[in-house]
Each structure stands twice: as structure tokens, then as C-alpha cells.
Biopython code that builds the backbone (N, CA, C, O; Angstrom):
import numpy as np
from Bio.PDB.StructureBuilder import StructureBuilder

atoms = [
    (1, "MET", "N", (42.099, -57.747, -39.525)),
    (1, "MET", "CA", (43.071, -58.166, -40.507)),
    (1, "MET", "C", (44.064, -59.118, -39.838)),
    (1, "MET", "O", (44.474, -58.888, -38.701)),
    (2, "ASN", "N", (44.450, -60.178, -40.535)),
    (2, "ASN", "CA", (45.412, -61.131, -40.028)),
    (2, "ASN", "C", (46.822, -60.592, -40.275)),
    (2, "ASN", "O", (47.228, -60.420, -41.424)),
    (3, "GLU", "N", (47.567, -60.325, -39.200)),
    (3, "GLU", "CA", (48.899, -59.744, -39.321)),
    (3, "GLU", "C", (49.865, -60.659, -40.063)),
    (3, "GLU", "O", (50.710, -60.172, -40.814)),
    (4, "LEU", "N", (49.760, -61.977, -39.869)),
    (4, "LEU", "CA", (50.653, -62.901, -40.580)),
    (4, "LEU", "C", (50.390, -62.869, -42.078)),
    (4, "LEU", "O", (51.330, -62.849, -42.872)),
    (5, "ASP", "N", (49.117, -62.864, -42.471)),
    (5, "ASP", "CA", (48.786, -62.767, -43.891)),
    (5, "ASP", "C", (49.322, -61.473, -44.479)),
    (5, "ASP", "O", (49.903, -61.472, -45.564)),
    (6, "LYS", "N", (49.127, -60.374, -43.764)),
    (6, "LYS", "CA", (49.585, -59.072, -44.255)),
    (6, "LYS", "C", (51.106, -59.063, -44.431)),
    (6, "LYS", "O", (51.615, -58.446, -45.367)),
    (7, "ALA", "N", (51.827, -59.735, -43.547)),
    (7, "ALA", "CA", (53.287, -59.797, -43.618)),
    (7, "ALA", "C", (53.782, -60.860, -44.591)),
    (7, "ALA", "O", (54.982, -60.951, -44.847)),
    (8, "GLY", "N", (52.869, -61.666, -45.136)),
    (8, "GLY", "CA", (53.272, -62.722, -46.060)),
    (8, "GLY", "C", (53.920, -63.911, -45.370)),
    (8, "GLY", "O", (54.743, -64.602, -45.969)),
    (9, "LEU", "N", (53.558, -64.156, -44.120)),
    (9, "LEU", "CA", (54.123, -65.264, -43.352)),
    (9, "LEU", "C", (53.116, -66.398, -43.231)),
    (9, "LEU", "O", (51.908, -66.197, -43.359)),
    (10, "THR", "N", (53.642, -67.601, -42.982)),
    (10, "THR", "CA", (52.818, -68.806, -42.914)),
    (10, "THR", "C", (52.676, -69.265, -41.470)),
    (10, "THR", "O", (53.676, -69.462, -40.779)),
    (11, "ALA", "N", (51.454, -69.435, -41.014)),
    (11, "ALA", "CA", (51.199, -69.904, -39.651)),
    (11, "ALA", "C", (51.310, -71.425, -39.590)),
    (11, "ALA", "O", (50.827, -72.134, -40.473)),
    (12, "LEU", "N", (51.957, -71.909, -38.532)),
    (12, "LEU", "CA", (52.023, -73.351, -38.227)),
    (12, "LEU", "C", (51.378, -73.552, -36.859)),
    (12, "LEU", "O", (51.550, -72.712, -35.976)),
    (13, "PRO", "N", (50.648, -74.632, -36.665)),
    (13, "PRO", "CA", (50.082, -74.861, -35.333)),
    (13, "PRO", "C", (51.185, -75.005, -34.287)),
    (13, "PRO", "O", (52.209, -75.638, -34.542)),
    (14, "SER", "N", (50.978, -74.428, -33.136)),
    (14, "SER", "CA", (51.906, -74.600, -32.024)),
    (14, "SER", "C", (51.573, -75.898, -31.316)),
    (14, "SER", "O", (50.494, -76.461, -31.503)),
    (15, "THR", "N", (52.510, -76.372, -30.498)),
    (15, "THR", "CA", (52.275, -77.627, -29.787)),
    (15, "THR", "C", (51.732, -77.414, -28.381)),
    (15, "THR", "O", (51.037, -78.279, -27.849)),
    (16, "ARG", "N", (52.047, -76.250, -27.760)),
    (16, "ARG", "CA", (51.672, -76.042, -26.365)),
    (16, "ARG", "C", (50.889, -74.758, -26.097)),
    (16, "ARG", "O", (50.301, -74.613, -25.025)),
    (17, "VAL", "N", (50.870, -73.821, -27.054)),
    (17, "VAL", "CA", (50.177, -72.550, -26.846)),
    (17, "VAL", "C", (49.231, -72.293, -28.014)),
    (17, "VAL", "O", (49.337, -72.937, -29.057)),
    (18, "ARG", "N", (48.313, -71.358, -27.838)),
    (18, "ARG", "CA", (47.326, -71.074, -28.874)),
    (18, "ARG", "C", (47.889, -70.306, -30.076)),
    (18, "ARG", "O", (47.586, -70.676, -31.211)),
    (19, "PRO", "N", (48.705, -69.243, -29.878)),
    (19, "PRO", "CA", (49.215, -68.520, -31.056)),
    (19, "PRO", "C", (50.074, -69.439, -31.925)),
    (19, "PRO", "O", (50.773, -70.308, -31.405)),
    (20, "PRO", "N", (50.025, -69.252, -33.235)),
    (20, "PRO", "CA", (50.783, -70.137, -34.119)),
    (20, "PRO", "C", (52.272, -69.816, -34.129)),
    (20, "PRO", "O", (52.696, -68.716, -33.772)),
    (21, "ARG", "N", (53.056, -70.814, -34.551)),
    (21, "ARG", "CA", (54.466, -70.592, -34.866)),
    (21, "ARG", "C", (54.525, -70.003, -36.272)),
    (21, "ARG", "O", (53.509, -69.952, -36.965)),
    (22, "ILE", "N", (55.695, -69.562, -36.694)),
    (22, "ILE", "CA", (55.861, -68.985, -38.022)),
    (22, "ILE", "C", (56.789, -69.881, -38.828)),
    (22, "ILE", "O", (57.940, -70.093, -38.447)),
    (23, "ALA", "N", (56.287, -70.411, -39.949)),
    (23, "ALA", "CA", (57.033, -71.380, -40.758)),
    (23, "ALA", "C", (58.349, -70.813, -41.271)),
    (23, "ALA", "O", (59.330, -71.548, -41.379)),
    (24, "GLU", "N", (58.393, -69.531, -41.587)),
    (24, "GLU", "CA", (59.596, -68.929, -42.151)),
    (24, "GLU", "C", (60.702, -68.699, -41.122)),
    (24, "GLU", "O", (61.822, -68.344, -41.491)),
    (25, "CYS", "N", (60.407, -68.893, -39.855)),
    (25, "CYS", "CA", (61.392, -68.728, -38.791)),
    (25, "CYS", "C", (62.084, -70.065, -38.544)),
    (25, "CYS", "O", (61.403, -71.063, -38.307)),
    (26, "PRO", "N", (63.429, -70.118, -38.591)),
    (26, "PRO", "CA", (64.130, -71.397, -38.416)),
    (26, "PRO", "C", (64.077, -71.948, -37.002)),
    (26, "PRO", "O", (64.411, -73.112, -36.782)),
    (27, "ARG", "N", (63.661, -71.128, -36.033)),
    (27, "ARG", "CA", (63.511, -71.616, -34.664)),
    (27, "ARG", "C", (62.316, -70.910, -34.034)),
    (27, "ARG", "O", (62.026, -69.753, -34.338)),
    (28, "ASN", "N", (61.636, -71.626, -33.158)),
    (28, "ASN", "CA", (60.451, -71.089, -32.497)),
    (28, "ASN", "C", (60.473, -71.453, -31.022)),
    (28, "ASN", "O", (60.870, -72.555, -30.643)),
    (29, "PHE", "N", (60.041, -70.508, -30.196)),
    (29, "PHE", "CA", (59.836, -70.752, -28.775)),
    (29, "PHE", "C", (58.351, -70.570, -28.498)),
    (29, "PHE", "O", (57.745, -69.600, -28.952)),
    (30, "GLU", "N", (57.773, -71.489, -27.765)),
    (30, "GLU", "CA", (56.384, -71.358, -27.318)),
    (30, "GLU", "C", (56.434, -71.056, -25.824)),
    (30, "GLU", "O", (56.939, -71.854, -25.035)),
    (31, "CYS", "N", (55.907, -69.902, -25.450)),
    (31, "CYS", "CA", (56.046, -69.424, -24.076)),
    (31, "CYS", "C", (54.707, -69.064, -23.453)),
    (31, "CYS", "O", (53.739, -68.734, -24.137)),
    (32, "ARG", "N", (54.692, -69.139, -22.136)),
    (32, "ARG", "CA", (53.551, -68.681, -21.348)),
    (32, "ARG", "C", (54.028, -67.470, -20.547)),
    (32, "ARG", "O", (55.065, -67.531, -19.888)),
    (33, "VAL", "N", (53.277, -66.377, -20.604)),
    (33, "VAL", "CA", (53.629, -65.176, -19.854)),
    (33, "VAL", "C", (53.387, -65.426, -18.376)),
    (33, "VAL", "O", (52.290, -65.824, -17.983)),
    (34, "LEU", "N", (54.408, -65.193, -17.549)),
    (34, "LEU", "CA", (54.269, -65.323, -16.100)),
    (34, "LEU", "C", (53.899, -63.995, -15.474)),
    (34, "LEU", "O", (53.030, -63.938, -14.603)),
    (35, "TRP", "N", (54.559, -62.906, -15.915)),
    (35, "TRP", "CA", (54.212, -61.579, -15.434)),
    (35, "TRP", "C", (54.806, -60.519, -16.347)),
    (35, "TRP", "O", (55.748, -60.774, -17.097)),
    (36, "THR", "N", (54.230, -59.319, -16.264)),
    (36, "THR", "CA", (54.750, -58.162, -16.994)),
    (36, "THR", "C", (54.898, -57.009, -16.012)),
    (36, "THR", "O", (54.181, -56.933, -15.014)),
    (37, "ARG", "N", (55.834, -56.112, -16.304)),
    (37, "ARG", "CA", (56.033, -54.947, -15.458)),
    (37, "ARG", "C", (56.519, -53.788, -16.317)),
    (37, "ARG", "O", (57.453, -53.936, -17.105)),
    (38, "GLU", "N", (55.882, -52.639, -16.161)),
    (38, "GLU", "CA", (56.335, -51.441, -16.863)),
    (38, "GLU", "C", (57.368, -50.731, -15.997)),
    (38, "GLU", "O", (57.192, -50.603, -14.785)),
    (39, "TRP", "N", (58.453, -50.270, -16.630)),
    (39, "TRP", "CA", (59.462, -49.500, -15.921)),
    (39, "TRP", "C", (60.254, -48.686, -16.936)),
    (39, "TRP", "O", (60.581, -49.169, -18.020)),
    (40, "SER", "N", (60.547, -47.481, -16.580)),
    (40, "SER", "CA", (61.384, -46.599, -17.386)),
    (40, "SER", "C", (60.925, -46.528, -18.843)),
    (40, "SER", "O", (61.748, -46.500, -19.757)),
    (41, "GLY", "N", (59.607, -46.498, -19.053)),
    (41, "GLY", "CA", (59.082, -46.395, -20.406)),
    (41, "GLY", "C", (59.161, -47.676, -21.216)),
    (41, "GLY", "O", (58.974, -47.648, -22.432)),
    (42, "ARG", "N", (59.433, -48.791, -20.572)),
    (42, "ARG", "CA", (59.550, -50.082, -21.258)),
    (42, "ARG", "C", (58.602, -51.089, -20.606)),
    (42, "ARG", "O", (58.129, -50.891, -19.486)),
    (43, "LEU", "N", (58.344, -52.147, -21.318)),
    (43, "LEU", "CA", (57.534, -53.235, -20.766)),
    (43, "LEU", "C", (58.404, -54.478, -20.669)),
    (43, "LEU", "O", (58.886, -54.977, -21.685)),
    (44, "MET", "N", (58.608, -54.978, -19.466)),
    (44, "MET", "CA", (59.359, -56.211, -19.258)),
    (44, "MET", "C", (58.355, -57.355, -19.228)),
    (44, "MET", "O", (57.363, -57.299, -18.501)),
    (45, "VAL", "N", (58.611, -58.383, -20.011)),
    (45, "VAL", "CA", (57.758, -59.566, -20.059)),
    (45, "VAL", "C", (58.600, -60.757, -19.629)),
    (45, "VAL", "O", (59.637, -61.034, -20.232)),
    (46, "VAL", "N", (58.170, -61.453, -18.606)),
    (46, "VAL", "CA", (58.857, -62.653, -18.137)),
    (46, "VAL", "C", (57.936, -63.832, -18.387)),
    (46, "VAL", "O", (56.761, -63.818, -18.020)),
    (47, "GLY", "N", (58.497, -64.851, -19.019)),
    (47, "GLY", "CA", (57.687, -66.009, -19.342)),
    (47, "GLY", "C", (58.423, -67.313, -19.113)),
    (47, "GLY", "O", (59.598, -67.337, -18.750)),
    (48, "GLU", "N", (57.710, -68.375, -19.332)),
    (48, "GLU", "CA", (58.256, -69.725, -19.210)),
    (48, "GLU", "C", (58.213, -70.373, -20.585)),
    (48, "GLU", "O", (57.166, -70.391, -21.233)),
    (49, "VAL", "N", (59.355, -70.908, -21.037)),
    (49, "VAL", "CA", (59.402, -71.604, -22.315)),
    (49, "VAL", "C", (58.757, -72.976, -22.115)),
    (49, "VAL", "O", (59.212, -73.775, -21.296)),
    (50, "LEU", "N", (57.696, -73.236, -22.871)),
    (50, "LEU", "CA", (56.983, -74.506, -22.770)),
    (50, "LEU", "C", (57.438, -75.498, -23.839)),
    (50, "LEU", "O", (57.388, -76.711, -23.631)),
    (51, "ALA", "N", (57.880, -74.976, -24.981)),
    (51, "ALA", "CA", (58.357, -75.825, -26.074)),
    (51, "ALA", "C", (59.294, -74.999, -26.939)),
    (51, "ALA", "O", (59.161, -73.778, -27.022)),
    (52, "ALA", "N", (60.236, -75.667, -27.578)),
    (52, "ALA", "CA", (61.160, -75.005, -28.492)),
    (52, "ALA", "C", (61.389, -75.929, -29.677)),
    (52, "ALA", "O", (61.382, -77.152, -29.532)),
    (53, "ALA", "N", (61.592, -75.342, -30.845)),
    (53, "ALA", "CA", (61.809, -76.136, -32.052)),
    (53, "ALA", "C", (62.831, -75.436, -32.928)),
    (53, "ALA", "O", (62.941, -74.210, -32.912)),
    (54, "VAL", "N", (63.576, -76.221, -33.691)),
    (54, "VAL", "CA", (64.543, -75.690, -34.644)),
    (54, "VAL", "C", (64.478, -76.561, -35.901)),
    (54, "VAL", "O", (64.302, -77.775, -35.801)),
    (55, "ASN", "N", (64.618, -75.955, -37.078)),
    (55, "ASN", "CA", (64.601, -76.718, -38.328)),
    (55, "ASN", "C", (65.745, -77.724, -38.359)),
    (55, "ASN", "O", (66.828, -77.446, -37.843)),
    (56, "ALA", "N", (65.519, -78.880, -38.953)),
    (56, "ALA", "CA", (66.522, -79.944, -39.003)),
    (56, "ALA", "C", (67.806, -79.508, -39.696)),
    (56, "ALA", "O", (68.886, -79.968, -39.325)),
    (57, "ASP", "N", (67.714, -78.628, -40.698)),
    (57, "ASP", "CA", (68.926, -78.202, -41.405)),
    (57, "ASP", "C", (69.725, -77.169, -40.616)),
    (57, "ASP", "O", (70.735, -76.662, -41.104)),
    (58, "CYS", "N", (69.285, -76.858, -39.414)),
    (58, "CYS", "CA", (69.986, -75.915, -38.541)),
    (58, "CYS", "C", (70.709, -76.632, -37.402)),
    (58, "CYS", "O", (71.119, -76.000, -36.428)),
    (59, "VAL", "N", (70.864, -77.954, -37.524)),
    (59, "VAL", "CA", (71.511, -78.773, -36.502)),
    (59, "VAL", "C", (72.615, -79.571, -37.176)),
    (59, "VAL", "O", (72.404, -80.134, -38.250)),
    (60, "ASP", "N", (73.816, -79.628, -36.548)),
    (60, "ASP", "CA", (74.925, -80.375, -37.143)),
    (60, "ASP", "C", (74.816, -81.868, -36.814)),
    (60, "ASP", "O", (73.875, -82.297, -36.145)),
    (61, "ALA", "N", (75.786, -82.652, -37.290)),
    (61, "ALA", "CA", (75.762, -84.114, -37.121)),
    (61, "ALA", "C", (75.801, -84.543, -35.657)),
    (61, "ALA", "O", (75.322, -85.626, -35.321)),
    (62, "GLN", "N", (76.369, -83.703, -34.776)),
    (62, "GLN", "CA", (76.422, -84.024, -33.349)),
    (62, "GLN", "C", (75.179, -83.549, -32.603)),
    (62, "GLN", "O", (75.057, -83.779, -31.400)),
    (63, "GLY", "N", (74.245, -82.883, -33.308)),
    (63, "GLY", "CA", (73.023, -82.430, -32.680)),
    (63, "GLY", "C", (73.082, -81.027, -32.106)),
    (63, "GLY", "O", (72.174, -80.618, -31.383)),
    (64, "TYR", "N", (74.151, -80.272, -32.423)),
    (64, "TYR", "CA", (74.271, -78.905, -31.925)),
    (64, "TYR", "C", (73.683, -77.914, -32.915)),
    (64, "TYR", "O", (73.772, -78.100, -34.128)),
    (65, "VAL", "N", (73.088, -76.870, -32.386)),
    (65, "VAL", "CA", (72.507, -75.820, -33.216)),
    (65, "VAL", "C", (73.616, -75.113, -33.993)),
    (65, "VAL", "O", (74.655, -74.772, -33.427)),
    (66, "ILE", "N", (73.393, -74.895, -35.286)),
    (66, "ILE", "CA", (74.318, -74.131, -36.122)),
    (66, "ILE", "C", (73.830, -72.685, -36.057)),
    (66, "ILE", "O", (72.912, -72.305, -36.784)),
    (67, "TRP", "N", (74.440, -71.883, -35.193)),
    (67, "TRP", "CA", (73.935, -70.549, -34.872)),
    (67, "TRP", "C", (73.843, -69.634, -36.078)),
    (67, "TRP", "O", (72.928, -68.815, -36.161)),
    (68, "ASP", "N", (74.778, -69.759, -37.020)),
    (68, "ASP", "CA", (74.729, -68.914, -38.218)),
    (68, "ASP", "C", (73.482, -69.182, -39.048)),
    (68, "ASP", "O", (73.006, -68.291, -39.751)),
    (69, "ARG", "N", (72.954, -70.379, -38.979)),
    (69, "ARG", "CA", (71.745, -70.712, -39.745)),
    (69, "ARG", "C", (70.457, -70.297, -39.048)),
    (69, "ARG", "O", (69.484, -69.936, -39.710)),
    (70, "VAL", "N", (70.438, -70.342, -37.730)),
    (70, "VAL", "CA", (69.192, -70.018, -37.029)),
    (70, "VAL", "C", (69.036, -68.532, -36.743)),
    (70, "VAL", "O", (67.962, -68.078, -36.348)),
    (71, "ARG", "N", (70.119, -67.772, -36.944)),
    (71, "ARG", "CA", (70.063, -66.345, -36.607)),
    (71, "ARG", "C", (69.457, -66.226, -35.208)),
    (71, "ARG", "O", (68.362, -65.697, -35.019)),
    (72, "SER", "N", (70.196, -66.727, -34.262)),
    (72, "SER", "CA", (69.675, -66.983, -32.922)),
    (72, "SER", "C", (69.080, -65.767, -32.230)),
    (72, "SER", "O", (69.447, -64.621, -32.489)),
    (73, "ALA", "N", (68.147, -66.070, -31.337)),
    (73, "ALA", "CA", (67.543, -65.038, -30.490)),
    (73, "ALA", "C", (68.612, -64.527, -29.534)),
    (73, "ALA", "O", (69.496, -65.277, -29.119)),
    (74, "HIS", "N", (68.528, -63.269, -29.193)),
    (74, "HIS", "CA", (69.517, -62.666, -28.302)),
    (74, "HIS", "C", (68.834, -61.921, -27.174)),
    (74, "HIS", "O", (67.688, -61.489, -27.293)),
    (75, "TYR", "N", (69.545, -61.782, -26.102)),
    (75, "TYR", "CA", (69.098, -60.972, -24.980)),
    (75, "TYR", "C", (70.205, -59.975, -24.691)),
    (75, "TYR", "O", (71.308, -60.363, -24.304)),
    (76, "CYS", "N", (69.925, -58.708, -24.873)),
    (76, "CYS", "CA", (70.906, -57.643, -24.645)),
    (76, "CYS", "C", (72.210, -57.923, -25.393)),
    (76, "CYS", "O", (73.293, -57.638, -24.881)),
    (77, "GLY", "N", (72.109, -58.476, -26.593)),
    (77, "GLY", "CA", (73.282, -58.689, -27.424)),
    (77, "GLY", "C", (74.050, -59.960, -27.151)),
    (77, "GLY", "O", (75.082, -60.191, -27.780)),
    (78, "ALA", "N", (73.585, -60.800, -26.234)),
    (78, "ALA", "CA", (74.301, -62.036, -25.926)),
    (78, "ALA", "C", (73.393, -63.228, -26.171)),
    (78, "ALA", "O", (72.206, -63.172, -25.848)),
    (79, "PRO", "N", (73.933, -64.320, -26.745)),
    (79, "PRO", "CA", (73.107, -65.512, -26.941)),
    (79, "PRO", "C", (72.563, -66.012, -25.604)),
    (79, "PRO", "O", (73.082, -65.653, -24.547)),
    (80, "TYR", "N", (71.546, -66.818, -25.650)),
    (80, "TYR", "CA", (70.896, -67.317, -24.446)),
    (80, "TYR", "C", (71.806, -68.235, -23.644)),
    (80, "TYR", "O", (71.406, -69.347, -23.301)),
    (81, "GLY", "N", (73.000, -67.801, -23.344)),
    (81, "GLY", "CA", (73.888, -68.539, -22.457)),
    (81, "GLY", "C", (74.151, -69.962, -22.898)),
    (81, "GLY", "O", (74.569, -70.777, -22.075)),
    (82, "GLY", "N", (73.925, -70.302, -24.168)),
    (82, "GLY", "CA", (74.192, -71.638, -24.658)),
    (82, "GLY", "C", (73.407, -72.698, -23.935)),
    (82, "GLY", "O", (73.980, -73.734, -23.597)),
    (83, "ARG", "N", (72.140, -72.508, -23.677)),
    (83, "ARG", "CA", (71.403, -73.456, -22.866)),
    (83, "ARG", "C", (70.494, -74.399, -23.642)),
    (83, "ARG", "O", (69.813, -75.217, -23.024)),
    (84, "PHE", "N", (70.452, -74.320, -24.968)),
    (84, "PHE", "CA", (69.505, -75.145, -25.702)),
    (84, "PHE", "C", (70.208, -76.172, -26.581)),
    (84, "PHE", "O", (71.123, -75.827, -27.328)),
    (85, "VAL", "N", (69.793, -77.408, -26.500)),
    (85, "VAL", "CA", (70.301, -78.493, -27.332)),
    (85, "VAL", "C", (69.189, -78.886, -28.285)),
    (85, "VAL", "O", (68.031, -78.985, -27.880)),
    (86, "ALA", "N", (69.526, -79.111, -29.546)),
    (86, "ALA", "CA", (68.494, -79.421, -30.531)),
    (86, "ALA", "C", (68.627, -80.826, -31.087)),
    (86, "ALA", "O", (68.103, -81.108, -32.164)),
    (87, "ALA", "N", (69.303, -81.703, -30.392)),
    (87, "ALA", "CA", (69.558, -83.044, -30.900)),
    (87, "ALA", "C", (68.365, -83.976, -30.734)),
    (87, "ALA", "O", (68.439, -85.146, -31.109)),
    (88, "TYR", "N", (67.285, -83.482, -30.185)),
    (88, "TYR", "CA", (66.139, -84.311, -29.893)),
    (88, "TYR", "C", (64.906, -83.767, -30.595)),
    (88, "TYR", "O", (64.808, -82.563, -30.832)),
    (89, "ASP", "N", (63.960, -84.648, -30.933)),
    (89, "ASP", "CA", (62.735, -84.184, -31.567)),
    (89, "ASP", "C", (62.025, -83.161, -30.687)),
    (89, "ASP", "O", (61.533, -82.145, -31.178)),
    (90, "THR", "N", (61.974, -83.431, -29.402)),
    (90, "THR", "CA", (61.422, -82.489, -28.433)),
    (90, "THR", "C", (62.548, -82.105, -27.497)),
    (90, "THR", "O", (63.121, -82.960, -26.822)),
    (91, "MET", "N", (62.867, -80.821, -27.456)),
    (91, "MET", "CA", (63.982, -80.370, -26.633)),
    (91, "MET", "C", (63.544, -80.173, -25.197)),
    (91, "MET", "O", (62.423, -79.738, -24.932)),
    (92, "ALA", "N", (64.422, -80.491, -24.283)),
    (92, "ALA", "CA", (64.193, -80.182, -22.875)),
    (92, "ALA", "C", (64.877, -78.852, -22.595)),
    (92, "ALA", "O", (66.089, -78.728, -22.772)),
    (93, "VAL", "N", (64.126, -77.876, -22.166)),
    (93, "VAL", "CA", (64.664, -76.536, -21.980)),
    (93, "VAL", "C", (65.718, -76.501, -20.890)),
    (93, "VAL", "O", (66.599, -75.643, -20.925)),
    (94, "ASP", "N", (65.657, -77.407, -19.922)),
    (94, "ASP", "CA", (66.628, -77.370, -18.842)),
    (94, "ASP", "C", (67.931, -78.097, -19.173)),
    (94, "ASP", "O", (68.805, -78.204, -18.313)),
    (95, "MET", "N", (68.078, -78.595, -20.397)),
    (95, "MET", "CA", (69.311, -79.271, -20.797)),
    (95, "MET", "C", (70.410, -78.240, -21.037)),
    (95, "MET", "O", (70.157, -77.194, -21.635)),
    (96, "ARG", "N", (71.607, -78.522, -20.584)),
    (96, "ARG", "CA", (72.735, -77.606, -20.770)),
    (96, "ARG", "C", (73.302, -77.795, -22.171)),
    (96, "ARG", "O", (73.577, -78.919, -22.589)),
    (97, "TYR", "N", (73.476, -76.693, -22.893)),
    (97, "TYR", "CA", (74.047, -76.726, -24.240)),
    (97, "TYR", "C", (75.560, -76.712, -24.136)),
    (97, "TYR", "O", (76.125, -75.845, -23.469)),
    (98, "GLU", "N", (76.225, -77.658, -24.785)),
    (98, "GLU", "CA", (77.678, -77.780, -24.715)),
    (98, "GLU", "C", (78.308, -77.647, -26.100)),
    (98, "GLU", "O", (79.358, -78.235, -26.359)),
    (99, "GLY", "N", (77.681, -76.885, -26.985)),
    (99, "GLY", "CA", (78.165, -76.737, -28.352)),
    (99, "GLY", "C", (79.541, -76.112, -28.451)),
    (99, "GLY", "O", (80.052, -75.572, -27.470)),
    (100, "PRO", "N", (80.154, -76.183, -29.645)),
    (100, "PRO", "CA", (81.536, -75.744, -29.827)),
    (100, "PRO", "C", (81.758, -74.253, -29.620)),
    (100, "PRO", "O", (82.886, -73.847, -29.342)),
    (101, "GLU", "N", (80.733, -73.426, -29.745)),
    (101, "GLU", "CA", (80.934, -71.986, -29.594)),
    (101, "GLU", "C", (80.795, -71.504, -28.154)),
    (101, "GLU", "O", (80.995, -70.319, -27.885)),
    (102, "VAL", "N", (80.459, -72.389, -27.227)),
    (102, "VAL", "CA", (80.247, -71.986, -25.844)),
    (102, "VAL", "C", (81.527, -71.437, -25.221)),
    (102, "VAL", "O", (81.476, -70.412, -24.541)),
    (103, "ALA", "N", (82.668, -72.082, -25.429)),
    (103, "ALA", "CA", (83.927, -71.632, -24.822)),
    (103, "ALA", "C", (84.275, -70.219, -25.270)),
    (103, "ALA", "O", (84.683, -69.394, -24.453)),
    (104, "ALA", "N", (84.117, -69.930, -26.564)),
    (104, "ALA", "CA", (84.419, -68.590, -27.073)),
    (104, "ALA", "C", (83.470, -67.559, -26.466)),
    (104, "ALA", "O", (83.895, -66.461, -26.107)),
    (105, "PHE", "N", (82.204, -67.902, -26.352)),
    (105, "PHE", "CA", (81.225, -66.988, -25.755)),
    (105, "PHE", "C", (81.586, -66.693, -24.307)),
    (105, "PHE", "O", (81.581, -65.534, -23.892)),
    (106, "LEU", "N", (81.899, -67.730, -23.533)),
    (106, "LEU", "CA", (82.231, -67.527, -22.126)),
    (106, "LEU", "C", (83.500, -66.711, -21.963)),
    (106, "LEU", "O", (83.590, -65.897, -21.044)),
    (107, "ALA", "N", (84.496, -66.912, -22.844)),
    (107, "ALA", "CA", (85.728, -66.120, -22.791)),
    (107, "ALA", "C", (85.433, -64.642, -23.043)),
    (107, "ALA", "O", (85.973, -63.773, -22.357)),
    (108, "ARG", "N", (84.570, -64.355, -24.035)),
    (108, "ARG", "CA", (84.185, -62.962, -24.302)),
    (108, "ARG", "C", (83.476, -62.360, -23.092)),
    (108, "ARG", "O", (83.730, -61.210, -22.731)),
    (109, "GLU", "N", (82.583, -63.136, -22.460)),
    (109, "GLU", "CA", (81.864, -62.639, -21.292)),
    (109, "GLU", "C", (82.828, -62.341, -20.144)),
    (109, "GLU", "O", (82.714, -61.307, -19.485)),
    (110, "ARG", "N", (83.779, -63.249, -19.906)),
    (110, "ARG", "CA", (84.747, -63.021, -18.818)),
    (110, "ARG", "C", (85.575, -61.783, -19.100)),
    (110, "ARG", "O", (85.822, -60.993, -18.189)),
    (111, "ALA", "N", (86.013, -61.591, -20.346)),
    (111, "ALA", "CA", (86.817, -60.417, -20.718)),
    (111, "ALA", "C", (86.018, -59.137, -20.563)),
    (111, "ALA", "O", (86.555, -58.122, -20.119)),
    (112, "MET", "N", (84.740, -59.169, -20.923)),
    (112, "MET", "CA", (83.918, -57.964, -20.855)),
    (112, "MET", "C", (83.662, -57.526, -19.414)),
    (112, "MET", "O", (83.570, -56.329, -19.140)),
    (113, "PHE", "N", (83.549, -58.472, -18.502)),
    (113, "PHE", "CA", (83.220, -58.141, -17.118)),
    (113, "PHE", "C", (84.414, -58.257, -16.170)),
    (113, "PHE", "O", (84.256, -58.253, -14.949)),
    (114, "LYS", "N", (85.601, -58.358, -16.747)),
    (114, "LYS", "CA", (86.808, -58.455, -15.936)),
    (114, "LYS", "C", (87.026, -57.145, -15.190)),
    (114, "LYS", "O", (86.912, -56.063, -15.766)),
    (115, "GLU", "N", (87.340, -57.256, -13.909)),
    (115, "GLU", "CA", (87.579, -56.050, -13.111)),
    (115, "GLU", "C", (88.898, -55.428, -13.512)),
    (115, "GLU", "O", (89.860, -56.138, -13.804)),
    (116, "PRO", "N", (88.954, -54.076, -13.530)),
    (116, "PRO", "CA", (90.216, -53.386, -13.913)),
    (116, "PRO", "C", (91.311, -53.573, -12.889)),
    (116, "PRO", "O", (92.416, -53.060, -13.065)),
]
sb = StructureBuilder()
sb.init_structure("model")
sb.init_model(0)
sb.init_chain("A")
sb.init_seg("    ")
for serial, (resi, resn, name, xyz) in enumerate(atoms, 1):
    if name == "N":
        sb.init_residue(resn, " ", resi, " ")
    sb.init_atom(name, np.array(xyz, "f"), 0.0, 1.0, " ", f" {name:<3s}", serial, name[0])
structure = sb.get_structure()
């Protein structure tokens, strides 16, 4: 059984990997698994982002991602360190994201890890 069909989702061809992207998702990452490790009843998967895409209506006039529209991916409750820029047809993963919400995010991080 096709899991995407069962879920009512639409497959889009990926650009760099075999599994399809999902049309209903406003942003997609295409990744290659580098390694996996089981620990403490969990599976850690480490991969390399080969391509990333975001819908055009999720980018503002300056080319920054509108996070409220993309419902951004998170790691342990924190955005991906503001590292992705969507102002280009093909994004470079190593580009530093300088969007307007970065300062607020960094201030929250500094406050959370401030020594007593």
C-alpha cells in the first residue's frame, strides 16, 4: 500500500534523492543518511541536506522565510539556528540566515543558558 495515497498526500519528484517530496508541505528537505545509532531506546539519524525548497508564498519581499507560514522544522524545540535563506531558486545550505527573527531567537537562547 502506498502510504502517501493512504494519507491523502501528493507526491512530487525530488531533485536529489529517490523518495518524493510532499506537495502539501510548504518546505522540504532532501537528505542523505550518513549514519544511525540506537541509544536509550531511541534512534538517532544524522544526515546531510542535499537540497531544500520552500513555497514562494512563504518568502517575504527581502527573500526571508516567513516562519509562521512554513511551520518550520524544529530540533528539540528550537528553530534550525536561522541558517536557511530562501531568496534563491536553489538554496545553498551553508548560507547564513540573517532574517528579522534571528536576534529574538538568539536573545532567548542566551537567556535560557545564562549561568546563575
